[in-house]
C-alpha positions in Angstrom: 25.7 -11.0 -14.9 24.4 -8.4 -13.3 20.5 -8.4 -12.7 18.4 -5.3 -13.4 15.5 -5.2 -11.1 12.5 -3.1 -11.8 9.8 -1.3 -9.7 7.8 -4.4 -10.0 10.4 -6.6 -8.5 11.1 -3.9 -5.5 7.0 -4.1 -4.8 7.1 -7.9 -4.7 10.2 -7.6 -2.1 8.5 -4.9 0.0 5.4 -7.4 0.2 7.7 -10.4 0.6 6.5 -11.9 -2.4 10.2 -13.0 -3.8 12.2 -16.0 -3.6 15.0 -16.4 -1.0 17.3 -16.0 -4.1 15.7 -13.0 -5.3 15.9 -11.5 -1.7 19.6 -11.9 -1.9 20.0 -10.5 -5.2 17.9 -7.4 -4.3 19.5 -6.7 -0.9 22.8 -6.7 -2.8 21.6 -4.4 -5.6 20.3 -2.1 -2.7 23.6 -1.8 -1.1 25.3 -0.9 -4.3 22.7 1.0 -6.2 21.8 4.4 -4.9 19.1 4.8 -7.5 17.4 1.7 -6.7 17.6 2.3 -2.8 15.9 5.6 -3.2 13.3 4.0 -5.2 12.8 1.4 -2.5 12.5 4.0 0.2 10.2 5.9 -1.7 8.1 2.6 -1.9 8.4 2.1 1.9 7.1 5.3 2.5 4.0 5.1 0.1 3.1 1.8 1.6 3.4 3.2 5.3 1.4 6.2 4.1 -1.3 3.7 2.6 -1.5 1.8 5.8 -2.5 4.8 7.7 -5.5 5.7 5.5 -8.6 5.1 7.3 -11.1 3.1 5.5 -14.9 3.7 5.8 -17.6 6.0 4.8 -17.4 9.7 5.5 -19.6 11.0 8.1 -21.3 13.1 5.5 -22.2 9.9 3.7 -23.4 8.3 7.0 -25.4 11.4 7.8 -26.8 11.3 4.2 -28.1 7.7 4.5 -29.6 8.0 7.9 -31.7 11.1 6.9 -32.9 9.2 3.9 -33.9 6.3 6.3 -35.7 8.7 8.7 -37.7 10.1 5.7 -38.5 6.9 4.5 -39.3 5.3 7.8 -36.6 2.6 7.5 -34.9 1.9 11.0 -31.2 1.6 10.6 -28.9 -0.4 12.9 -25.5 1.1 13.7 
């Protein structure tokens, strides 16, 4: 029986949430299924791009909060 893998399976594999048996089956499928392989590498690229995103408020937001704090005589610690 040939196992069909979904995008969710690939995401689980990417984040190392699959079993040892699933890992083996997915690796085999990636070697033989070009479409699945393309989809997997698309997910790898997306994951990489998401990891590059900086988290935190924008400088515009920080400046706005600081302006409000100055106008209301609240001292903010940075």
